[in-house]
C-alpha positions as CSV (number, residue, x, y, z in Angstrom):
1,M,6.1,-29.9,20.4
2,D,4.2,-32.7,22.1
3,T,0.8,-34.2,21.1
4,N,-1.2,-31.9,23.3
5,E,0.5,-28.8,22.0
6,M,0.0,-30.0,18.4
7,L,-3.7,-30.5,19.1
8,E,-4.0,-27.0,20.6
9,L,-2.2,-25.5,17.7
10,S,-4.5,-27.4,15.2
11,Q,-7.5,-26.0,17.1
12,E,-6.1,-22.5,16.9
13,F,-5.6,-22.8,13.1
14,A,-9.1,-24.2,12.7
15,L,-10.5,-21.1,14.5
16,L,-8.5,-18.8,12.2
17,A,-9.9,-20.6,9.2
18,A,-13.4,-20.5,10.4
19,E,-13.2,-16.8,11.1
20,L,-11.8,-16.1,7.6
21,H,-14.5,-18.1,5.9
22,G,-17.0,-16.0,7.6
23,D,-16.8,-12.2,8.0
24,G,-13.5,-12.3,9.7
25,D,-10.7,-9.7,9.4
26,N,-7.7,-11.2,7.5
27,Q,-5.4,-8.5,9.0
28,A,-6.4,-9.5,12.5
29,A,-5.8,-13.2,11.5
30,L,-2.2,-12.3,10.5
31,R,-1.7,-10.6,13.8
32,R,-3.1,-13.6,15.6
33,L,-0.8,-15.9,13.7
34,V,2.4,-14.1,14.7
35,E,1.1,-14.1,18.3
36,L,0.6,-17.8,18.1
37,A,4.1,-18.2,16.7
38,V,5.5,-16.5,19.8
39,K,3.4,-18.8,22.0
40,H,4.2,-22.1,20.3
41,V,7.7,-21.9,18.7
42,E,10.2,-22.7,21.4
43,G,12.6,-19.8,22.0
44,C,10.7,-17.3,20.0
45,G,10.0,-14.0,21.9
46,W,8.7,-11.8,19.0
47,A,7.4,-12.3,15.5
48,S,6.4,-10.4,12.5
49,I,5.5,-10.7,8.8
50,T,7.5,-8.5,6.3
51,A,6.5,-7.5,2.8
52,V,8.9,-5.9,0.4
53,R,7.9,-3.9,-2.7
54,G,10.3,-1.9,-4.8
55,G,13.1,-2.5,-2.3
56,Q,11.1,-1.0,0.5
57,G,9.9,-3.1,3.4
58,H,6.9,-2.8,5.7
59,S,5.4,-4.9,8.4
60,V,2.2,-6.6,7.6
61,A,1.7,-8.0,11.1
62,I,3.7,-7.7,14.4
63,S,3.4,-9.4,17.8
64,D,4.6,-6.3,19.6
65,E,6.8,-3.3,19.5
66,V,10.1,-5.1,19.7
67,A,9.3,-7.0,16.5
68,Q,8.4,-3.7,14.9
69,Q,11.7,-2.1,16.1
70,V,13.8,-4.9,14.6
71,D,11.8,-4.8,11.4
72,D,12.3,-1.1,11.1
73,L,16.0,-1.3,11.5
74,Q,16.1,-3.6,8.4
75,Y,13.9,-1.2,6.5
76,K,16.1,1.7,7.5
77,F,19.3,0.1,6.3
78,G,17.7,-1.9,3.4
79,E,19.3,-5.1,4.6
80,G,18.7,-8.0,6.9
81,P,17.6,-11.6,7.0
82,C,13.9,-10.9,6.8
83,M,14.2,-8.6,3.7
84,A,16.6,-11.2,2.2
85,A,14.2,-14.0,2.8
86,A,11.3,-12.1,1.3
87,E,13.2,-11.1,-1.9
88,N,15.4,-14.1,-2.4
89,A,13.0,-16.9,-1.9
90,S,15.3,-18.4,0.8
91,D,15.1,-19.1,4.5
92,Y,17.7,-17.7,6.9
93,L,18.8,-18.7,10.4
94,L,21.0,-16.4,12.4
95,F,22.4,-18.2,15.5
96,D,24.1,-15.1,16.8
97,I,23.5,-11.6,15.2
98,T,26.7,-10.4,16.8
99,D,28.7,-12.8,14.7
100,E,26.9,-12.3,11.4
101,P,28.9,-10.6,8.6
102,R,26.2,-10.5,5.8
103,W,24.2,-7.5,7.1
104,P,26.7,-5.6,9.3
105,R,24.7,-2.3,9.7
106,F,21.5,-4.1,10.7
107,T,23.1,-6.6,13.1
108,E,25.2,-3.9,14.8
109,A,22.2,-1.7,15.3
110,A,19.9,-4.6,16.4
111,A,22.5,-5.8,18.9
112,E,22.9,-2.3,20.4
113,Q,19.2,-1.2,20.4
114,T,17.2,-4.4,20.9
115,P,17.3,-7.6,23.0
116,V,17.2,-9.8,19.9
117,R,20.1,-12.1,19.4
118,S,18.8,-14.9,17.1
119,V,16.6,-14.6,13.9
120,L,14.7,-17.2,11.9
121,A,13.2,-15.9,8.7
122,F,11.1,-17.9,6.2
123,Q,10.2,-16.9,2.7
124,L,6.4,-17.2,2.2
125,A,4.8,-18.6,-0.9
126,A,2.9,-15.6,-2.2
127,G,2.6,-13.3,-5.3
128,R,4.6,-10.7,-3.6
129,A,7.9,-10.8,-1.6
130,V,6.9,-11.7,2.0
131,A,8.6,-13.4,4.9
132,L,7.7,-14.7,8.4
133,N,10.2,-13.4,11.0
134,L,10.9,-15.0,14.3
135,Y,13.1,-13.3,16.9
136,A,14.7,-14.6,20.1
137,D,16.7,-13.0,23.0
138,Q,19.1,-15.9,23.2
139,R,22.0,-16.9,20.9
140,G,21.3,-20.2,19.2
141,A,17.7,-20.1,20.5
142,F,16.0,-22.1,17.7
143,S,16.5,-25.9,17.9
144,S,15.6,-28.3,15.1
145,D,12.2,-29.0,16.7
146,A,11.6,-25.3,16.9
147,I,12.4,-24.9,13.3
148,D,10.0,-27.7,12.4
149,T,7.3,-26.0,14.3
150,A,8.1,-22.7,12.7
151,T,7.8,-24.3,9.3
152,I,4.2,-25.1,10.1
153,F,3.6,-21.5,10.9
154,A,5.2,-20.4,7.6
155,A,2.9,-22.7,5.7
156,Q,-0.1,-21.3,7.5
157,A,1.1,-17.7,7.0
158,S,1.5,-18.4,3.2
159,C,-2.2,-19.4,3.1
160,L,-3.3,-16.3,4.9
161,I,-1.2,-14.0,2.7
162,A,-2.6,-15.7,-0.4
163,L,-6.1,-15.1,0.8
164,N,-5.2,-11.5,1.6
165,E,-3.8,-11.0,-1.9
166,A,-6.9,-12.5,-3.4
167,E,-9.2,-10.2,-1.4
168,D,-7.1,-7.2,-2.4
169,Q,-7.3,-8.2,-6.1
170,A,-11.0,-8.7,-5.8
171,T,-11.4,-5.3,-4.2
172,N,-9.3,-3.6,-6.8
173,L,-11.1,-5.3,-9.6
174,E,-14.5,-4.3,-8.2
175,A,-13.3,-0.7,-7.8
176,A,-11.9,-0.7,-11.4
177,L,-15.2,-2.1,-12.8
178,E,-17.2,0.4,-10.9
179,S,-15.0,3.3,-12.1
180,S,-15.2,2.0,-15.7
181,R,-19.0,1.7,-15.4
182,A,-19.3,5.3,-14.2
183,I,-17.0,6.6,-17.0
184,G,-19.0,4.7,-19.6
185,V,-22.3,6.1,-18.4
186,A,-20.9,9.6,-18.2
187,L,-19.7,9.4,-21.8
188,G,-23.2,8.4,-22.8
189,V,-24.7,11.4,-21.0
190,L,-22.3,13.8,-22.6
191,M,-22.7,12.3,-26.1
192,S,-26.4,12.7,-25.8
193,A,-26.4,16.2,-24.2
194,R,-23.6,17.7,-26.3
195,K,-24.3,15.8,-29.6
196,V,-20.6,14.7,-29.7
197,T,-18.8,11.5,-30.5
198,Q,-17.5,9.1,-27.8
199,E,-13.9,10.4,-28.4
200,Q,-15.0,14.0,-28.0
201,A,-17.0,13.2,-24.9
202,F,-13.9,11.5,-23.3
203,A,-11.8,14.5,-24.2
204,L,-14.4,16.7,-22.4
205,L,-14.1,14.5,-19.3
206,R,-10.3,14.5,-19.4
207,V,-10.1,18.3,-19.7
208,A,-12.5,18.8,-16.8
209,S,-10.5,16.3,-14.7
210,Q,-7.2,18.2,-15.4
211,N,-8.6,21.7,-14.9
212,L,-10.4,20.7,-11.7
213,H,-7.5,18.6,-10.4
214,R,-9.9,15.8,-9.7
215,K,-9.7,12.1,-10.7
216,L,-11.5,11.2,-13.9
217,R,-13.8,8.7,-12.2
218,T,-14.8,11.5,-9.7
219,V,-15.8,13.9,-12.5
220,A,-17.6,11.0,-14.3
221,A,-19.6,10.2,-11.2
222,E,-20.7,13.9,-11.0
223,V,-21.7,13.9,-14.6
224,V,-23.8,10.8,-14.0
225,E,-25.4,12.4,-11.0
226,T,-26.1,15.9,-12.5
227,G,-26.3,15.2,-16.2
228,T,-23.6,17.8,-17.0
229,L,-20.0,18.6,-16.6
230,P,-19.0,20.4,-13.4
231,D,-18.3,24.1,-13.7
232,L,-14.7,24.8,-14.5
233,P,-12.9,27.5,-12.5
234,E,-13.2,31.0,-13.8
235,P,-10.0,32.0,-15.7
236,K,-8.0,34.7,-14.0
237,P,-8.3,38.1,-15.6
238,A,-5.2,39.2,-17.5
239,K,-3.2,41.8,-15.8
240,T,-3.5,45.2,-17.4
241,A,-0.3,47.1,-18.0
242,E,0.1,50.1,-15.7
243,G,1.5,53.5,-16.8
244,S,1.9,54.9,-20.3
245,G,0.5,51.9,-22.3
246,S,-2.9,52.2,-20.6
247,T,-3.0,56.0,-21.1
248,R,-2.2,55.7,-24.8
249,S,-5.1,53.2,-25.2
250,T,-7.5,55.6,-23.5
251,R,-6.4,58.6,-25.6
252,S,-6.7,56.6,-28.8
253,T,-10.3,55.6,-28.0
254,A,-11.2,59.2,-27.1
255,G,-9.7,60.4,-30.3
256,A,-11.7,58.0,-32.3
257,V,-14.9,59.1,-30.7
258,S,-14.1,62.8,-31.3
259,L,-13.3,62.2,-35.0
260,D,-16.5,60.3,-35.5
261,V,-18.6,63.2,-34.1
262,S,-16.8,65.9,-36.0
263,T,-17.2,64.1,-39.3
264,R,-21.0,64.3,-38.9
């Protein structure tokens, strides 16, 4: 990468940072990052970011459909350099996927179904298992200079992923606090209206949640809004036995009435 290209890339990264510090979309920034990797890393034709959780991978960002196709093959077989990079905290370079023994099912399928022949995968510094994946249509496509440039993208991707994780945590925390707040208010409403303890009020909420097949926080929000528990579904009437049992019950009742009258 020459000086002009480095300056252009620096400007691109600055624009991404400015967007994210404003009201920008972090997901869009990740997509833009993999598109820039295709543009600036020599030999790279496609790029993506893979996240792995519980052994299952999914693509956080892709440059195009070819990148998604190669990612999906790794997820399908549960193997490949990108999943290995994400989970093993290592970087992988495949000079030629047709001569790679470590992930035979993936490499065979990728060679048959996609134009990809070289892969460069970087483990990203993040709280979860994530990797930046660069794909090329030539064997041995990534030179040492290309790898150096790709390393810059991996560092930038790590920053964006970290920001994405922080935003997710903040959103989840806010949702949890709001849910806890609603449940606390609902308990107070029920304790006052029903003259019950906090434990008993919580039991009422839990039973309503189970019987209505609705989340506890949803039931709590309705209690806060209406001041009372939502109506529970009417119990289904018990099935009456047909035939002789029903007849005997009727006759017994009739007999009791007759006896009562005759006694008088």
